[in-house]
N, C-alpha and C positions, 0 to 999 in steps of 0.2 A: 504494500500500500504506500503510495507517495504522499508527500506533505499536502499536495493539492487535493488528493482524494480524502485525506483525513479532514481537511478544511470543510469539504462538502458534506461529509458524513457526520452523524451525531456521535462524536468521539466518546461521549459519556456512556453510550450503550455498548462500547467495546467489551467483549467478554474476556475475563481473565483466562490464562492457560488452565487446562484441566486440573493440573496438580494444585494450583493455587485455589481454584474454585472449590475443590474437594476438601480444602483445609479448613481450620477453624478461624482463619484470619478475619478480623472484623472489617466493616466499612467505616471509615473514620470521618469526622467532621472536617470541612474545608473552609477556606476563606478566599475571596476573589482578590486578584492582583491586577487591576485594570491599567496601571500606568507603568511605563518602562522605568527601571531604576537608574538608567544612564542618562536619558534625555527627557523623560517625563511624557513621552508621546503615548496616546491611547490607541494608536493604530498598530495592528499586529496580524500575523498569520500563523497558522499551526506549523510547528517544526517537527514534532514527534509525539507519539503516544506510547506510554510504557507502563509497566507494573513493577511492584517491588519484587523483582526476580531474585534479588540477592538474599534478603532476610525474610521475605514473605510476612511482614508485620501487618499488612492490610491488603484488602482485595480491590481497592479503588483503582480505576484507570487514571493515569496522570498525564497531563498534556503540557509539553513545552511549547512556547510560542516565541517567534522572533519578531522584534520590533521593526516595523516597516520604515522607520525614520533613521535608525542608527545600526540595526542588525543585532542588538543585544538579545540574548535568549534567556527566558525566565520560565519558571513553573507557574502556570496559571490555569486553575486555582492551585493553591498549595495547602498543606495540612494546617489546621487551626492550631494555635499555640497550645491549646489544652490537650493536644494529642502528642506532644513531644516525647512524653515518657513511653508512648507506644512505638513510635518510629525509631527511637533511640533506647532500646531495651538495655537492662543491666549487662547483658552479654555483648554489647556493641564492641567491635574489635579494637577501637582506639583506646578503650579503657584497659585492655589486657594484652597489648600488642606483644610484649616480650614473651608472654606465656602461651599465646595462641599460634605462633608460627614456629617453624622448624629452627633449632638453634643455629644451623648453618646460615639460614636466611637472616636471622637476627644479626650475626656477625657481618654478613655481607652488607646489610642495611647500615650498620654502624660505619663501615668504610665509606659508603656512599654519602652518609650524613656528614662525616668529617670533611670529605671532598667538597660538598656543597657549602659548608660553613667557611672553609678556606676561601672559596671563590667569592662569597659574600663579603668577608672581611677585607678582601683586596680592594673592594669598592669604597671602603671608608677612608676618609682623609686623615684619620688618627686612630690609634688603638682604642677600642671601646672600653669605657669604664662603667657602663651601665647597659642593661639588656632586658628585654621582655620577649617571651614567646607566647603568642596568643593561640590558645588551643594546645597547651603544653602536654596534655595527656599524662603519661607516667613520668615525664621530666627528662627524657634523654638529652634534649638540647640544652636544658638548664645545666645539667651536669657537665656537658662538654664545654660550655662557656666558663663554668667554674674552674675547669681544668686548665683554662687559658689564663687564669689569674684574676678574673673579675670577682670581687668580694660577693659572697652569697647574699649579703644584705642589699646589694645593688642589682640582683637578678630577680626578675619578676616573672610570674607565670599566671595565665588565666585559663581556667577550665570550668565547665559547668558542673561536673560531678565533684562534690566536696570530699567524698570518701577517697577519690583518687589523689587529692591534694594533701591529705593528712601526712603521708610519709615525707613529702617534699617540705612541708612546713617544719617537721622535726629535724630535717637536714639543714635548716637555716635559710631556705629560700623564701622570698616574699610572694606568696601565692594567694589567689583570690578566686572564689567560686562565683564569678560574675560574668556578665556579658560586657564586651568592650564599652558599649553605649552607657552602661550603668556604673562603670568603675570610676570612683573618685579618689582612690588611694594613690594613684600615680600622678605626681605633679606635672603640669605642663612644662615643656622645655627641658625635661630631665633625662631623656634616654638617648644614648648614642646609636642603639640598634634595636629594632623591633622586627621579629620574624612572625610570619603567619603562613604556615604550610598546610594547604588544603583545608582552609577554614572559610575563606571569603565566600565560597560557593554555597555554604550552609546558612548564611545570615539573611535576614529579611530585608535589611536596608544597607547594602554594601557601601553606599555613599556616606552614610552617617558613621559607619565603622572606620572608613578611611579618614574622614575628617577628624575623628577623635584621636586616632593614632598619629596623624600629622601634628596635632597639638602637643602630643607627648614628646615628640622629637626635639632634641636640642638642635640649634643651627648646625648644619652639616651632618646631622644624623640621618641614618639610612633605614628605610622600610623595605624589607625583602618579603615579597608576596608570591606564593606558589599556588597554582590552581590548574585544573584541567584545561586543555587547549582544544577548542572547537575546530581549529584548523588542522589538527593532527590527522594522519591517515586513518587511524582506527575510528575516529569520530566521524569521518566521511563514509567509511565502509559500512558502519553499523548505525548510521544516522536514524534509520526508520524507527527503531525501538530498542535494540539490544546493546547499545554502546555502554560499556562499563562505567564511563565517566558520568552518565546520567545519575546513577546511584539513587534512583527515585525511592521514596519521596524526600530524601534528605538533602539533595542538592537543589537549591532554589534559584540560583543565578549562575549562568555559564558564560564564559568570556572567550573572546579572541584578543590577541595582543592589542589591537586598535581600541576596542571598547574599554578594556581594563586600563590602558594607558590614558585614555581620555578621563576616566574617573579620577586617576591620580593627579593629573595636571589640573583638573577643575578644582581640586582641593589644595592647590598651591605647591605641589611637589614636582620635582624635576626627574623625569625618567632617565636614568643614566645607563641602563643596560637591560637587555632582554635575552634570557638564556633558555635553551631547550633542555627539558628535563625528561628523565625516564618516566614512563607510565605503564610499567609491566602489568600491574593489576588491572588496568583498563583494558588492555589487550586480552588478558586471560578471562576476565569476567565477560567480555563481549562474546568470546567463543564459547564460554561456559553456558551463557544464557541462550545462545543460538542452538547449541546442541541439546540443551535440556528442555527447551520449550517450543522450538519451531517444528511444525509439521509432525512427523513421527519422532517423539523424543528419544534421546539416547543418553539417559542419566549416567550410565556407567562410563561412557566416554567423556561426558561432561565433567566428571570428577577429576579427570586428568588436568583440567584447566582451572581448578580451584587454587587461588594463590596461596592459601594456607596449607595446601597439601603437596603441591608439585614443585619442589625446589628446582629441579633441573629445567623444567619448562619456564619457570619464573626467571631463572638466570638467562635463558635464551632470549626472552623478550627484553630483559634489561640490556643485554648486549646489542640487540637489534636496534633499540631506541638510542643507545649511546653512539652506535655507528651512524645512524641517520642524523644525529645531532652534529657529529663531526663533519658530515657532508653538507651541513647547512640546511637540512630539511626540518620542517616543523614536526615536532614529536607530540606525544600524548599529553604532556604537561609543560607548563612554561613558568619561568621565574622572572619576575620583573623587579628591578632594584630602583627605588625612587629616593631622592635625597631632598631634605629640607634646605632651601637656599640659606646662605649667610654664614657658612662655616668659616670663611676666611682662610 
């Protein structure tokens, strides 16, 4: 089914896959999102219709639309705030990352994380003395920055699950179970570096989040923001419904470099770099969903593409995206670095 045929059809009547329909997953409450988060336009067309193929927390069909004015893609409608505990269950992977995946994959991810941080630090005009990770999870980036010599009292972390933050608070990090928009504990102009890895796509108002973080930055401070890339090959191949980067219904806004760059510039930040990042899980979930739910399902074969089970295939897609990045191609995820002017 093409986007145009989805537009013409009543997408709300789209039936879930048989496996999901036979489950006990509820239909949850939704709220409308009539305006584009980037430009404010109310003109849009359908981009994709998908289900929660990954976690099966609900049986609703979900529609992504693209803005006719600027091309930004958003979930419309999206889950009501009252349903967040449903779509983010206690077993959600980011709360238990180190224990849910293979130890070899954890070590490999740590190597990639260190490489990513080195690249980010190279964009700073001075060594950072203060840091915040938005969506810090179990704190792996907080600990890496502490290892570089930043005092733990100057290292902040934000995460919505208070229980996840308890061990980090005991280690001396300044952590808060709050949304960026609500956090008042971080003074304006106090941070040399803020990172946000695969979080901006989850928030209701990305512009408000970026504006708040821009206020936290000291002059010359850098905001590093990583998110799925709608221009990646996998996003184009699986655009109709199965792309792993949709992560429905938890991803509410999806970006191209142009739309994310516009949001950063509109909030007074200077985009200084755009780097291609690996998105192995997006490739794997795309194939997993296609094999598990399309036509005559192949659940046994689909399990080979579960990122939490198939270390060898995960490594292959990581290498594939890294090679494509070296060749200058747009990959499954992107990292934009934006600086607050005035560092001198």
